[in-house]
C-alpha positions in Angstrom: -14.9 0.3 1.4 -15.5 -1.5 -1.9 -12.6 -1.7 -4.4 -13.1 -2.9 -8.0 -10.0 -4.2 -9.8 -8.8 -5.8 -13.0 -5.6 -7.3 -14.3 -4.2 -6.6 -17.8 -0.9 -6.8 -19.6 1.5 -4.1 -20.5 5.0 -4.1 -21.9 6.3 -4.4 -18.3 4.4 -7.5 -17.5 1.0 -7.7 -15.8 -0.7 -4.7 -14.3 -3.4 -4.6 -11.7 -5.5 -1.4 -11.5 -7.9 -1.0 -8.5 -10.3 1.9 -7.8 -12.7 2.9 -5.0 -15.6 5.2 -5.6 -13.1 8.1 -5.2 -10.6 7.0 -7.8 -7.6 4.8 -8.5 -6.2 3.4 -5.2 -3.7 0.9 -6.6 -1.6 0.2 -9.6 0.6 -2.8 -9.2 3.1 -4.3 -11.6 4.3 -7.9 -11.6 4.9 -11.2 -13.4 1.9 -13.2 -12.0 -1.7 -11.9 -12.0 -2.5 -14.0 -8.9 0.3 -12.5 -7.0 -1.0 -9.0 -7.8 -4.5 -9.8 -6.6 -2.9 -11.3 -3.4 -1.0 -8.0 -2.9 -4.3 -6.1 -3.3 -6.0 -8.3 -0.7 -3.0 -7.8 1.7 -2.9 -4.0 1.2 -6.7 -3.6 1.6 -7.5 -6.3 4.1 -10.9 -4.8 5.2 -12.2 -3.8 1.8 -14.7 -5.7 -0.3 -12.9 -6.6 -3.6 -14.9 -7.0 -6.8 -13.6 -8.0 -10.2 -14.1 -5.3 -12.7 -16.6 -5.4 -15.5 -16.6 -3.6 -18.9 -17.3 -0.3 -17.2 -14.1 -0.8 -15.3 -12.0 -1.2 -18.5 -11.4 2.6 -18.7 -9.6 2.5 -15.4 -7.4 -0.4 -16.5 -6.8 1.3 -19.9 -5.8 4.6 -18.1 -3.4 2.7 -15.8 -1.8 0.8 -18.7 -1.4 4.1 -20.7 0.4 5.7 -17.7 2.9 2.8 -17.7 3.4 2.9 -21.4 3.9 6.7 -21.4 5.0 7.7 -17.9 6.2 11.1 -19.0 2.7 12.1 -20.1 1.4 12.6 -16.6 -2.2 12.1 -15.6 -5.2 13.8 -14.3 -7.0 10.6 -13.3 -8.9 10.7 -10.0 -6.9 9.2 -7.1 -7.8 7.7 -3.7 -4.5 7.8 -1.9 -4.1 5.9 1.4 -1.1 6.4 3.7 0.3 8.0 6.8 0.7 11.8 6.8 4.4 11.3 6.3 3.9 8.9 3.4 1.5 11.3 1.7 3.9 14.2 2.2 6.7 12.1 0.5 4.3 11.0 -2.3 3.2 14.6 -3.0 6.8 15.7 -3.2 7.5 12.9 -5.6 4.6 14.0 -7.8 6.5 17.3 -8.2 9.6 15.7 -9.7 9.3 16.3 -13.4 9.3 13.3 -15.8 12.8 12.7 -17.1 14.3 13.9 -13.8 15.5 12.0 -10.8 16.1 12.8 -7.1 18.0 11.1 -4.4 16.3 9.8 -1.2 18.3 12.4 0.8 17.3 15.2 -1.6 13.7 14.2 -1.3 14.0 14.2 2.5 15.4 17.8 2.3 12.5 18.9 0.0 9.9 17.9 2.6 11.9 19.6 5.4 13.1 16.4 7.0 16.8 16.3 6.0 17.7 13.3 8.2 14.8 11.1 7.1 16.2 9.6 3.9 15.6 6.1 5.2 12.0 6.9 6.1 11.6 8.4 2.6 12.8 5.1 1.1 10.3 3.2 3.3 7.5 5.5 2.1 8.5 4.8 -1.5 8.3 1.1 -0.8 4.8 1.5 0.6 3.5 3.3 -2.5 0.4 1.6 -4.0 0.2 3.6 -7.2 3.0 2.7 -9.5 3.9 5.5 -12.0 1.2 7.8 -10.7 3.3 8.3 -7.6 6.7 8.1 -9.4 8.9 6.3 -7.0 10.9 5.1 -10.0 12.4 8.7 -10.1 14.2 8.2 -6.8 17.8 7.1 -7.0 20.7 6.7 -4.6 23.0 9.6 -3.8 25.7 8.1 -6.1 23.1 8.2 -9.0 22.8 4.4 -9.1 19.4 2.7 -9.3 18.3 1.1 -6.1 15.4 -1.0 -5.0 12.0 -0.5 -6.6 8.9 -2.3 -5.3 8.2 -3.7 -8.8 11.8 -4.5 -9.7 14.8 -2.5 -10.7 14.5 -3.6 -14.3 11.1 -2.0 -14.5 12.4 1.1 -12.8 15.2 1.4 -15.4 12.7 1.0 -18.2 10.3 3.6 -16.8 13.2 6.1 -16.5 14.3 5.3 -20.1 10.8 5.9 -21.3 10.8 9.3 -19.7 14.0 10.5 -21.5 
């Protein structure tokens, strides 16, 4: 598998967008570009990674636009990698409307696994596509914000942007 990637900046810090021949396979957010590239290498250990050229700029631009306007949604092609359970959780998350939130327990119920709230949280943590798979819309049962792979401050800002 060959993955092309590029790192840009957005209002939430640095953003890495990566795509295979099938579509976007990763959108990472962070403070250090090198850290994002390291995460990409770790998540796709067997892939050949290529730095993007001008042709890749459209993928990067689309990813940045999704972060800047998360309520807008996207029809961008995706290449989603995960276990069957993770994909089930992520697909259910994609059905949560912008501006809405859902608890881990409620999401577990929606996928027919009412006792799997902890596993749902782990699936959220394994998400490789920030904003496209909107794990930022998952909150605790008491309505408080909880962990987010790319930082709780980024999660709060994404939720604010969707209001």
